[in-house]
C-alpha positions in Angstrom: 129.7 110.1 104.4 126.6 109.1 106.3 123.5 107.9 104.6 120.7 110.5 104.5 117.5 109.4 106.2 114.0 111.1 105.8 111.4 110.2 108.4 107.8 111.1 107.6 106.3 112.0 111.0 102.6 111.4 111.9 100.7 114.7 111.9 103.8 116.8 111.2 107.1 117.4 109.5 109.7 115.4 107.5 112.8 114.9 109.6 116.1 114.8 107.7 119.2 113.2 109.2 122.6 112.7 107.8 124.7 114.5 105.2 122.5 116.7 103.1 122.2 120.1 101.4 119.0 122.1 100.9 118.8 124.5 98.0 116.1 126.9 96.7 114.7 126.7 93.1 117.7 128.7 91.8 120.1 126.3 93.4 121.2 128.6 96.3 122.0 126.7 99.4 120.3 127.5 102.7 122.8 128.2 105.5 122.3 125.2 107.8 125.1 126.2 110.2 126.4 122.6 110.4 123.1 120.9 111.3 122.9 117.2 110.5 119.3 116.9 111.7 116.3 119.2 110.9 112.6 119.1 110.0 110.9 120.3 106.8 107.3 121.7 106.9 104.6 119.5 105.3 101.5 121.4 106.4 102.3 124.8 104.9 101.6 126.7 108.2 105.2 127.3 109.3 106.4 130.9 109.5 109.9 129.6 108.8 109.3 127.6 105.6 110.7 125.4 104.3 111.6 124.5 107.9 109.1 123.3 110.5 108.3 125.6 113.4 105.6 123.4 115.0 102.7 125.4 113.6 101.1 122.1 112.4 100.1 121.0 116.0 96.4 120.5 116.0 96.0 121.7 112.4 97.4 118.8 110.3 96.5 115.1 110.3 98.3 112.4 108.5 99.2 108.9 109.7 102.5 108.0 108.2 102.5 104.4 107.1 105.0 103.1 104.6 103.7 101.4 101.4 105.2 100.3 98.0 104.8 102.6 95.0 103.6 101.0 91.7 106.4 99.8 89.4 108.4 102.6 87.8 107.3 103.5 84.3 109.8 102.6 81.6 
């Protein structure tokens, strides 16, 4: 099984690569048709939510720079 990797793209989607399943709030799986790479919408403009359709172009700005979260609360 390959490790799942999420990449937060500048001004756009979250790219998911690897072995994953995407389900709705009731736990029903989306039919991914064997895809091992796809993009999830972050801007809310996609007509194909939760998947990205490129609608963010020119309408969503975010520079993705990694940082450390504060310590986990105990």
